[in-house]
C-alpha positions in Angstrom: 110.9 113.0 66.6 112.2 116.8 67.0 112.0 116.9 70.9 111.5 120.3 72.7 115.1 120.3 74.2 116.1 119.7 70.0 113.9 122.9 68.9 115.6 125.1 71.8 119.0 124.2 71.2 118.3 125.1 67.3 116.8 128.2 68.1 119.6 129.2 70.3 122.5 128.0 67.5 120.3 129.7 64.5 120.0 133.4 67.0 123.9 132.5 67.9 125.1 132.1 64.2 122.8 135.4 63.3 124.5 137.5 65.5 128.2 136.0 64.4 129.1 134.8 67.9 130.9 131.4 68.7 130.2 129.4 71.4 132.6 130.8 73.4 131.6 134.3 73.0 128.1 133.4 73.9 128.9 131.7 76.8 131.2 133.8 78.3 128.4 136.7 77.9 126.1 134.2 79.3 127.9 133.3 82.4 127.8 129.6 81.4 130.8 127.0 80.1 130.7 126.6 76.2 130.4 123.2 76.5 127.5 123.3 78.1 125.8 125.7 75.6 127.2 122.8 73.1 124.9 120.1 74.8 121.8 122.8 75.0 122.4 123.7 71.2 122.7 119.7 71.0 119.7 119.3 72.3 121.1 116.7 74.8 121.2 119.0 78.0 118.1 121.4 79.0 119.1 124.9 80.9 117.5 125.9 84.2 115.0 128.7 83.4 118.0 131.2 85.3 120.3 130.2 82.3 117.6 130.3 79.7 117.2 133.8 80.5 121.1 134.6 80.7 121.2 133.0 77.6 118.1 135.3 76.2 119.7 138.4 77.7 123.4 137.7 75.7 121.2 137.4 72.1 119.1 140.4 73.2 115.5 138.5 72.8 113.2 137.1 74.9 113.1 133.9 76.6 109.9 133.0 74.6 111.6 133.7 71.4 114.2 131.2 72.3 111.3 128.6 72.9 109.9 129.2 69.4 108.2 126.2 68.1 108.4 123.7 71.2 104.8 124.1 72.4 102.4 123.7 69.0 99.1 122.2 68.9 
């Protein structure tokens, strides 16, 4: 079963790779530790709303774009 955390992580990873950023580069731009970003991308930890906004800003997307596919009916 795909969890919301895994979907969020996959979205972040996909966008990071599209922008050809390493986890270290993105985490530095977002102001978080690269190991925490790795946990988020694997879906083992969930970011706070503030962290989610920082990641979105670093990827130049909206937070809703990062959450795409999480709340499907």
